[in-house]
C-alpha positions in Angstrom: 83.2 74.3 55.0 85.9 76.9 55.9 85.1 80.7 55.3 88.1 83.1 54.6 87.5 86.6 56.0 89.5 88.9 53.8 88.4 92.3 55.8 90.6 91.1 59.0 94.1 92.3 58.5 96.8 89.4 59.0 98.6 89.6 62.5 102.3 90.6 62.6 102.5 90.2 66.2 103.8 86.6 66.3 106.5 87.3 64.0 110.0 87.9 65.4 111.5 91.3 64.7 114.9 92.1 64.0 117.1 94.1 66.6 117.7 97.9 65.5 121.0 98.8 64.9 123.4 100.5 67.9 124.3 104.1 67.2 124.9 107.4 68.5 121.5 109.7 69.4 119.4 106.6 70.2 115.7 106.9 70.7 113.3 105.5 72.9 111.8 103.6 69.9 115.0 101.9 69.7 115.2 100.6 72.9 111.7 99.6 72.9 112.8 97.5 69.9 115.6 96.0 71.5 113.4 94.6 74.1 110.9 93.6 71.7 113.6 91.9 69.5 115.1 89.8 72.4 118.3 91.6 72.3 117.5 92.3 76.0 116.9 88.6 77.2 113.5 90.1 78.9 111.2 88.4 76.6 110.8 86.6 73.6 111.3 88.2 70.4 107.8 89.2 69.2 106.2 92.9 68.3 104.6 94.0 71.5 101.9 96.6 70.9 101.6 98.8 73.6 99.0 101.4 74.5 101.5 104.2 75.0 104.9 103.5 73.7 107.9 103.7 75.9 108.9 107.2 76.9 105.6 108.6 76.6 104.9 109.3 80.2 108.5 111.3 80.1 107.8 113.6 77.3 104.1 113.9 78.7 105.9 115.4 82.0 107.8 117.6 79.7 111.2 115.8 80.6 111.9 113.6 77.9 115.2 111.4 78.3 118.1 112.8 76.6 120.0 111.1 73.5 122.9 110.1 75.9 120.7 108.3 78.6 118.8 106.4 76.2 122.4 105.2 74.4 123.3 104.3 77.9 120.2 102.3 78.5 120.7 100.5 75.3 124.3 99.6 76.0 123.3 98.6 79.7 120.5 96.2 78.2 122.3 95.1 75.3 126.0 94.1 76.5 126.9 95.0 79.9 123.8 93.0 81.4 125.2 89.7 80.4 128.9 90.0 81.4 130.2 87.8 84.4 128.3 84.8 82.9 124.8 85.6 83.3 122.0 83.9 81.4 121.1 85.4 78.3 117.6 84.3 79.1 115.2 84.8 82.0 114.2 81.7 84.0 110.6 81.6 82.4 112.1 81.4 79.2 115.6 79.7 79.5 114.3 76.3 79.0 115.2 75.4 82.5 113.5 72.4 83.9 114.8 72.7 87.8 111.4 73.0 88.7 110.0 69.9 86.8 112.8 68.0 88.1 112.0 69.4 91.9 108.3 68.7 91.2 109.0 65.0 90.0 111.3 64.4 92.8 109.0 65.3 95.3 106.2 62.9 93.8 108.6 60.3 94.2 109.5 61.0 98.0 105.9 61.1 98.7 105.0 58.0 96.8 108.1 56.0 98.7 106.5 57.4 102.0 102.8 56.5 101.0 104.3 52.9 100.1 106.3 52.6 103.0 103.4 53.7 105.4 101.0 51.4 104.2 103.4 48.3 104.0 103.9 48.3 107.8 100.4 47.8 108.2 
């Protein structure tokens, strides 16, 4: 028997989010939206609730980033970063199996050495 709890709100953090449009006079919220949507390739596309939004520490110090600096950061993270054939996803998210193949090869080498050592006895 399952009990439904209607007082618990649904979790929207597991749903992918759309990237905000690229425009002039960007805000730090749009930069965070780029990161959360996966546009920058830093993480999987999902909403990431933070305790303090991106740029809060700058604003608290009295030096909020200018729109030009945020525009530059968004441009660098979204397009320029992936020139020269760099992979879009990071190693952790890129479905790369290099470490798995190296581990299996290492175990195979140990097995061959182990069998070879005991076959001489």
